[in-house]
VOPAGU-2260 file (C-alpha; in pm, 1 decimal, decimal comma):
REM VOPAGU-2260
SITE   aa  ch    i         X         Y         Z
SITE  MET   A    0    2877,7   -1486,5   -3350,5
SITE  THR   A    1    2786,9   -1273,6   -3119,1
SITE  PRO   A    2    2728,1   -1463,0   -2771,5
SITE  ASP   A    3    2416,3   -1535,1   -2645,7
SITE  LEU   A    4    2385,2   -1317,7   -2347,3
SITE  SER   A    5    2067,1   -1465,5   -2243,0
SITE  ALA   A    6    2209,1   -1804,5   -2252,2
SITE  ALA   A    7    2479,1   -1719,7   -2002,9
SITE  LEU   A    8    2236,3   -1586,0   -1788,2
SITE  GLU   A    9    2032,1   -1939,5   -1796,2
SITE  LEU   A   10    2350,6   -2073,0   -1653,4
SITE  VAL   A   11    2353,8   -1829,5   -1341,3
SITE  GLU   A   12    1946,5   -1932,6   -1275,7
SITE  GLU   A   13    2041,2   -2301,6   -1237,1
SITE  SER   A   14    2379,8   -2240,9   -1047,2
SITE  SER   A   15    2341,4   -2381,2    -701,5
SITE  ARG   A   16    2633,1   -2262,8    -581,8
SITE  LEU   A   17    2531,9   -1912,7    -571,9
SITE  ASP   A   18    2287,4   -2028,6    -302,9
SITE  PRO   A   19    2472,0   -2008,9       8,7
SITE  TRP   A   20    2505,6   -1644,2    -104,2
SITE  VAL   A   21    2134,8   -1606,6    -189,5
SITE  GLU   A   22    2109,5   -1783,4     185,1
SITE  ARG   A   23    2285,6   -1505,7     372,6
SITE  LEU   A   24    2173,6   -1219,3     192,0
SITE  SER   A   25    1818,0   -1352,6     178,1
SITE  ALA   A   26    1815,7   -1364,6     562,3
SITE  LEU   A   27    1980,1    -979,9     623,5
SITE  ALA   A   28    1653,5    -864,2     335,1
SITE  GLU   A   29    1382,3   -1071,9     539,0
SITE  ARG   A   30    1492,9    -875,1     839,7
SITE  LEU   A   31    1432,5    -539,8     666,4
SITE  VAL   A   32    1153,8    -569,7     460,1
SITE  ARG   A   33     975,9    -781,5     736,5
SITE  PRO   A   34     697,8    -463,9     897,7
SITE  ARG   A   35     413,6    -495,9     669,5
SITE  ALA   A   36     409,5    -127,4     607,6
SITE  VAL   A   37     776,2     -98,1     505,8
SITE  GLY   A   38     687,2    -381,6     272,2
SITE  ASN   A   39     419,3    -275,3     159,9
SITE  VAL   A   40     592,4      64,2      69,5
SITE  LEU   A   41     911,7     -82,2     -76,7
SITE  ASN   A   42     714,1    -335,0    -309,6
SITE  GLY   A   43     493,7     -15,3    -427,1
SITE  VAL   A   44     206,5     -90,2    -313,5
SITE  GLN   A   45      44,6     251,9    -296,4
SITE  ILE   A   46     154,1     297,4    -675,6
SITE  GLY   A   47      19,8     -78,4    -814,5
SITE  HIS   A   48     376,2    -159,3    -895,1
SITE  PRO   A   49     702,8    -221,4    -813,4
SITE  LEU   A   50     888,8      64,8    -676,0
SITE  HIS   A   51    1243,3     -78,6    -728,0
SITE  PRO   A   52    1277,6       8,0   -1141,4
SITE  ALA   A   53    1138,8     352,9   -1118,6
SITE  LEU   A   54    1415,3     414,3    -838,1
SITE  ALA   A   55    1651,9     245,5   -1042,9
SITE  GLN   A   56    1640,5     429,0   -1354,3
SITE  ALA   A   57    1645,3     820,0   -1131,4
SITE  SER   A   58    1951,8     656,4    -982,5
SITE  VAL   A   59    2102,5     506,4   -1290,3
SITE  GLY   A   60    2006,8     850,8   -1485,4
SITE  VAL   A   61    2192,4    1096,9   -1224,2
SITE  LEU   A   62    2508,9     908,8   -1238,0
SITE  MET   A   63    2501,9     868,0   -1654,4
SITE  SER   A   64    2442,8    1190,5   -1667,1
SITE  ALA   A   65    2788,3    1299,4   -1407,1
SITE  THR   A   66    2962,6    1102,3   -1708,2
SITE  VAL   A   67    2819,9    1269,4   -1960,4
SITE  LEU   A   68    2940,6    1574,4   -1835,9
SITE  ASP   A   69    3310,0    1433,0   -1725,8
SITE  ALA   A   70    3312,2    1426,1   -2111,2
SITE  SER   A   71    3298,5    1794,0   -2154,7
SITE  GLY   A   72    3619,4    1892,6   -1954,5
SITE  ARG   A   73    3511,0    2224,2   -1841,1
SITE  ASP   A   74    3557,6    2305,6   -1476,4
SITE  THR   A   75    3180,4    2403,4   -1408,5
SITE  ASP   A   76    3088,4    2088,0   -1558,2
SITE  ARG   A   77    3282,9    1875,8   -1342,8
SITE  ARG   A   78    3218,7    2065,0   -1039,6
SITE  ALA   A   79    2801,9    1988,0   -1119,0
SITE  ALA   A   80    2907,0    1609,3   -1233,4
SITE  GLN   A   81    3078,5    1590,5    -866,5
SITE  THR   A   82    2701,9    1709,9    -691,7
SITE  LEU   A   83    2527,4    1446,9    -912,2
SITE  VAL   A   84    2751,7    1176,0    -833,9
SITE  VAL   A   85    2678,1    1222,7    -451,7
SITE  GLY   A   86    2343,1    1273,9    -533,2
SITE  GLY   A   87    2293,7     972,6    -762,1
SITE  LEU   A   88    2455,9     738,7    -474,9
SITE  VAL   A   89    2267,6     887,0    -206,1
SITE  SER   A   90    1998,9     807,9    -392,0
SITE  ALA   A   91    2076,4     436,6    -430,2
SITE  ALA   A   92    2044,5     360,2     -76,1
SITE  PRO   A   93    1626,3     362,6    -132,0
SITE  THR   A   94    1692,2     180,9    -429,1
SITE  VAL   A   95    1839,8    -103,8    -310,7
SITE  MET   A   96    1635,0    -107,1     -23,8
SITE  ALA   A   97    1298,8     -92,3    -318,1
SITE  GLY   A   98    1487,6    -419,9    -509,1
SITE  LEU   A   99    1562,8    -645,3    -170,8
SITE  ALA   A  100    1163,1    -629,7    -118,0
SITE  ASP   A  101    1098,7    -791,8    -412,2
SITE  TRP   A  102    1399,8   -1019,6    -460,8
SITE  VAL   A  103    1385,4   -1133,8    -143,6
SITE  HIS   A  104    1007,7   -1291,9    -266,4
SITE  GLY   A  105    1153,9   -1456,7    -567,0
SITE  HIS   A  106    1154,4   -1823,5    -656,3
SITE  GLU   A  107    1534,0   -1935,0    -644,2
SITE  GLN   A  108    1594,8   -1927,1   -1019,7
SITE  GLN   A  109    1540,5   -1531,6    -963,4
SITE  LYS   A  110    1700,5   -1503,7    -681,5
SITE  ARG   A  111    1997,4   -1653,6    -813,9
SITE  VAL   A  112    1994,3   -1413,2   -1070,2
SITE  GLY   A  113    1897,6   -1103,7    -868,2
SITE  LEU   A  114    2212,9   -1193,2    -658,2
SITE  LEU   A  115    2444,3   -1098,5    -960,1
SITE  HIS   A  116    2208,6    -804,8   -1096,1
SITE  ALA   A  117    2305,9    -707,3    -693,7
SITE  ALA   A  118    2676,8    -730,2    -730,7
SITE  VAL   A  119    2707,2    -587,1   -1055,6
SITE  ASN   A  120    2581,5    -305,5    -920,6
SITE  VAL   A  121    2758,5    -274,1    -569,7
SITE  VAL   A  122    3045,3    -235,9    -848,8
SITE  GLY   A  123    2951,9      -7,6   -1013,2
SITE  LEU   A  124    2826,1     196,3    -723,9
SITE  THR   A  125    3203,1     206,3    -575,3
SITE  ALA   A  126    3309,9     313,3    -912,5
SITE  TYR   A  127    3145,7     554,8    -851,8
SITE  ALA   A  128    3227,2     641,8    -502,2
SITE  ALA   A  129    3584,3     585,0    -576,6
SITE  SER   A  130    3555,8     893,5    -857,0
SITE  VAL   A  131    3390,2    1106,8    -582,5
SITE  VAL   A  132    3733,6    1074,4    -386,5
SITE  GLY   A  133    3926,7    1125,7    -758,9
SITE  ARG   A  134    3787,1    1414,8    -870,7
SITE  ARG   A  135    3957,8    1608,5    -554,5
SITE  ARG   A  136    4299,7    1590,5    -716,2
SITE  GLY   A  137    4156,8    1634,9   -1051,4
SITE  GLY   A  138    4068,5    1285,2   -1181,1
SITE  GLY   A  139    3748,3    1037,8   -1107,5
SITE  ARG   A  140    3664,6    1014,2   -1494,9
SITE  VAL   A  141    3821,8     660,9   -1528,8
SITE  SER   A  142    3639,8     538,2   -1212,4
SITE  SER   A  143    3307,9     723,4   -1343,4
SITE  LEU   A  144    3326,0     498,2   -1677,7
SITE  VAL   A  145    3372,7     205,5   -1520,5
SITE  GLY   A  146    3096,0     240,7   -1276,9
SITE  LEU   A  147    2815,5     335,3   -1598,5
SITE  ALA   A  148    2935,8      33,7   -1780,8
SITE  ALA   A  149    2890,0    -153,1   -1454,8
SITE  LEU   A  150    2572,5     -14,0   -1421,8
SITE  GLY   A  151    2450,4     -68,6   -1755,8
SITE  THR   A  152    2573,7    -418,2   -1685,1
SITE  GLY   A  153    2343,4    -429,3   -1374,7
SITE  ALA   A  154    2081,4    -254,5   -1602,6
SITE  PHE   A  155    2061,0    -545,0   -1835,9
SITE  VAL   A  156    2061,4    -825,4   -1600,9
SITE  GLY   A  157    1757,8    -617,3   -1439,9
SITE  GLY   A  158    1597,7    -631,7   -1720,2
SITE  HIS   A  159    1632,2   -1008,3   -1748,1
SITE  LEU   A  160    1528,1   -1081,6   -1419,0
SITE  GLY   A  161    1188,5    -838,7   -1506,0
SITE  TYR   A  162    1097,5    -953,6   -1873,6
SITE  ARG   A  163    1248,1   -1298,9   -1854,6
SITE  GLN   A  164    1206,9   -1383,9   -1564,0
SITE  ALA   A  165     895,6   -1193,7   -1528,0
SITE  LEU   A  166     982,0   -1068,9   -1115,8
SITE  GLY   A  167     724,9    -776,8    -992,0
SITE  ALA   A  168     527,6    -844,9   -1296,1
SITE  ASN   A  169     115,9    -897,2   -1292,0
SITE  HIS   A  170      31,5   -1265,3   -1341,4
SITE  ALA   A  171    -319,2   -1183,8   -1330,6
SITE  GLU   A  172    -275,2    -946,0   -1635,7
SITE  HIS   A  173    -364,7   -1203,9   -1863,0
SITE  VAL   A  174    -716,4   -1332,1   -1692,2
SITE  PRO   A  175    -959,4   -1019,2   -1817,0
SITE  HIS   A  176    -859,9   -1053,1   -2170,3
SITE  ARG   A  177    -941,1   -1464,0   -2207,7
SITE  ALA   A  178   -1255,9   -1471,6   -1966,0
SITE  PRO   A  179   -1546,5   -1462,9   -2125,8
SITE  PRO   A  180   -1759,2   -1132,2   -2143,4
SITE  GLU   A  181   -2082,2   -1220,9   -2082,8
SITE  TRP   A  182   -2277,8   -1404,9   -1799,2
SITE  THR   A  183   -2118,3   -1760,8   -1779,8
SITE  ARG   A  184   -2264,6   -2059,3   -1547,6
SITE  LEU   A  185   -1979,3   -2162,5   -1330,9
SITE  CYS   A  186   -2150,6   -2451,5   -1128,6
SITE  GLY   A  187   -2420,8   -2526,1    -832,4
SITE  LEU   A  188   -2513,8   -2336,9    -547,3
SITE  ASP   A  189   -2520,5   -2680,1    -369,8
SITE  GLU   A  190   -2182,4   -2790,8    -553,5
SITE  LEU   A  191   -1986,0   -2509,5    -340,3
SITE  PRO   A  192   -1889,6   -2590,3      29,7
SITE  GLU   A  193   -2007,6   -2377,5     279,4
SITE  GLY   A  194   -1756,7   -2146,0     439,0
SITE  GLN   A  195   -1450,4   -2301,8     224,0
SITE  LEU   A  196   -1215,2   -2146,5     -51,0
SITE  VAL   A  197   -1228,0   -2334,1    -348,0
SITE  GLN   A  198   -1158,2   -2373,5    -719,1
SITE  ARG   A  199   -1362,6   -2370,2   -1015,9
SITE  MET   A  200   -1275,9   -2392,0   -1369,2
SITE  LEU   A  201   -1423,7   -2090,2   -1615,8
SITE  GLY   A  202   -1301,5   -2209,4   -1954,6
SITE  ASP   A  203    -944,6   -2282,1   -1861,3
SITE  GLN   A  204    -919,5   -1978,7   -1622,1
SITE  PRO   A  205    -941,8   -2095,1   -1266,9
SITE  LEU   A  206   -1134,3   -1869,1    -990,3
SITE  ALA   A  207   -1142,3   -1915,1    -627,2
SITE  VAL   A  208   -1514,3   -1916,1    -503,9
SITE  LEU   A  209   -1606,6   -1870,2    -171,9
SITE  ARG   A  210   -1981,1   -1958,4     -56,6
SITE  ARG   A  211   -2141,4   -1805,0     263,0
SITE  GLY   A  212   -2524,1   -1938,8     234,1
SITE  ARG   A  213   -2665,0   -1794,8     -97,4
SITE  THR   A  214   -2381,8   -1535,3    -122,1
SITE  VAL   A  215   -2107,8   -1645,8    -364,2
SITE  THR   A  216   -1801,3   -1452,6    -411,4
SITE  ALA   A  217   -1576,8   -1521,4    -684,2
SITE  VAL   A  218   -1173,3   -1413,4    -805,1
SITE  SER   A  219    -939,5   -1466,5   -1004,7
SITE  ASP   A  220    -694,1   -1764,5    -862,0
SITE  VAL   A  221    -386,9   -1676,1    -964,6
SITE  CYS   A  222    -164,5   -1463,6    -720,4
SITE  SER   A  223     -45,4   -1151,4    -943,8
SITE  HIS   A  224     287,0   -1161,9    -783,7
SITE  LEU   A  225     418,5   -1531,9    -870,5
SITE  SER   A  226      62,6   -1704,8    -998,7
SITE  ALA   A  227      15,9   -1899,0    -647,3
SITE  PRO   A  228    -310,2   -2095,4    -649,7
SITE  LEU   A  229    -460,9   -1860,4    -420,4
SITE  HIS   A  230    -744,6   -2133,7    -334,2
SITE  GLU   A  231    -455,4   -2339,5    -102,5
SITE  GLY   A  232    -457,5   -2007,5      97,5
SITE  GLU   A  233    -668,4   -1892,3     396,6
SITE  VAL   A  234    -972,6   -1615,4     431,9
SITE  ILE   A  235    -950,0   -1388,7     724,0
SITE  GLU   A  236   -1126,2   -1080,7     817,3
SITE  GLY   A  237   -1260,3   -1058,7     476,1
SITE  CYS   A  238    -915,1   -1159,4     282,6
SITE  VAL   A  239    -746,3   -1431,6     115,5
SITE  VAL   A  240    -365,0   -1465,9     235,6
SITE  CYS   A  241    -157,4   -1630,2     -65,2
SITE  PRO   A  242      26,2   -1939,1      31,2
SITE  TRP   A  243     360,4   -1902,6     -97,6
SITE  HIS   A  244     428,8   -1563,1      -4,7
SITE  GLY   A  245     160,8   -1399,0     208,6
SITE  SER   A  246      68,3   -1164,1      -3,8
SITE  THR   A  247    -346,0   -1031,6     119,6
SITE  PHE   A  248    -628,5    -940,2    -150,6
SITE  ARG   A  249    -924,4    -834,1     -26,3
SITE  LEU   A  250   -1240,0   -1080,7    -146,3
SITE  ASP   A  251   -1477,8    -798,2    -208,3
SITE  ASN   A  252   -1284,9    -585,0    -434,5
SITE  GLY   A  253    -914,5    -763,2    -488,1
SITE  SER   A  254    -697,0    -437,9    -386,3
SITE  VAL   A  255    -366,4    -559,7    -218,6
SITE  THR   A  256    -327,7    -519,0     170,9
SITE  ARG   A  257      -2,2    -682,7     185,9
SITE  SER   A  258     300,2    -727,1     -54,7
SITE  PRO   A  259     464,6    -888,5    -226,1
SITE  ALA   A  260     168,8    -816,2    -441,0
SITE  THR   A  261      92,7    -459,6    -579,4
SITE  ALA   A  262    -164,8    -547,2    -858,0
SITE  PRO   A  263    -505,7    -637,5    -759,1
SITE  LEU   A  264    -673,7    -929,2    -807,2
SITE  PRO   A  265    -962,5    -947,3   -1080,2
SITE  VAL   A  266   -1272,3    -950,3    -955,9
SITE  PHE   A  267   -1640,7   -1144,5   -1087,7
SITE  GLU   A  268   -1961,6   -1053,4   -1045,1
SITE  VAL   A  269   -2194,3   -1336,3    -921,0
SITE  GLN   A  270   -2536,8   -1378,0    -912,0
SITE  VAL   A  271   -2716,9   -1713,0    -807,5
SITE  GLY   A  272   -3054,9   -1798,0    -892,9
SITE  ASP   A  273   -3209,7   -2118,0    -972,5
SITE  GLY   A  274   -2919,8   -2325,0    -810,9
SITE  SER   A  275   -2668,8   -2201,9   -1029,1
SITE  VAL   A  276   -2395,7   -1987,0    -994,7
SITE  GLN   A  277   -2297,2   -1744,2   -1300,6
SITE  VAL   A  278   -2026,3   -1547,4   -1287,4
SITE  ARG   A  279   -1911,3   -1254,2   -1527,4
SITE  LEU   A  280   -1559,6   -1004,4   -1501,2
SITE  PRO   A  281   -1625,4    -642,9   -1581,1
SITE  GLY   A  282   -1440,3    -488,4   -1911,2
SITE  ALA   A  283   -1362,6    -895,6   -2002,7
SITE  GLY   A  284   -1288,4   -1008,8   -2302,5
């Protein structure tokens, strides 16, 4: 019987003994990514999805290539491998920073698994760094293999974070596929308080709705970062601020102005007539 690796990671998710280490690393990470501009870049706001996975693929790919060249045994390949290892180690710095920017806003189970992900990758990077020293003495292959094995394990744990725990995924992606495509009555205009963000249901889809006179704005009530109820957040200068992690979205077009969210909010078209508010999501269905 093969071991259930997912079950092992579920034990990590529930291990509160990791929390003191999580708290220490969180304090450091928050200082590093606190400036808005820094956080937006590291989280990947400009590209619309997390930056860390793309950087990680590049770093691991470069280091893996070095290990493959080591297997040839040719001197020219070993020199090329040395260059690749150094390049991979240099590229690891922004990769780590982007990973910390995503991780620091996760919930406690994500943070525990993320701590393991980071620890295994540190082992891998340390082994590759040791291989740089070893290559000067004609060795370094074993360290390179150890590094590759550790980074492969780290990639598996990272896959659990991204796909099983959905850290970095767009949590509002389902909305266009579950909202009705036609104009649908949402509520009466007089049911909406003036100037207050409230939740109204469109079938089984929660919307965050704001009324200003006879002008009504409606967006998905699901924060694209970790599904927080946006109607509980603040409205500041035409934007809604997520009550959980501070992600900020423009109400007129749903675009992200502040991370950790990277995916925009679905924005509904609204028409008001005969005291009734009707909504429609372009491209829904």
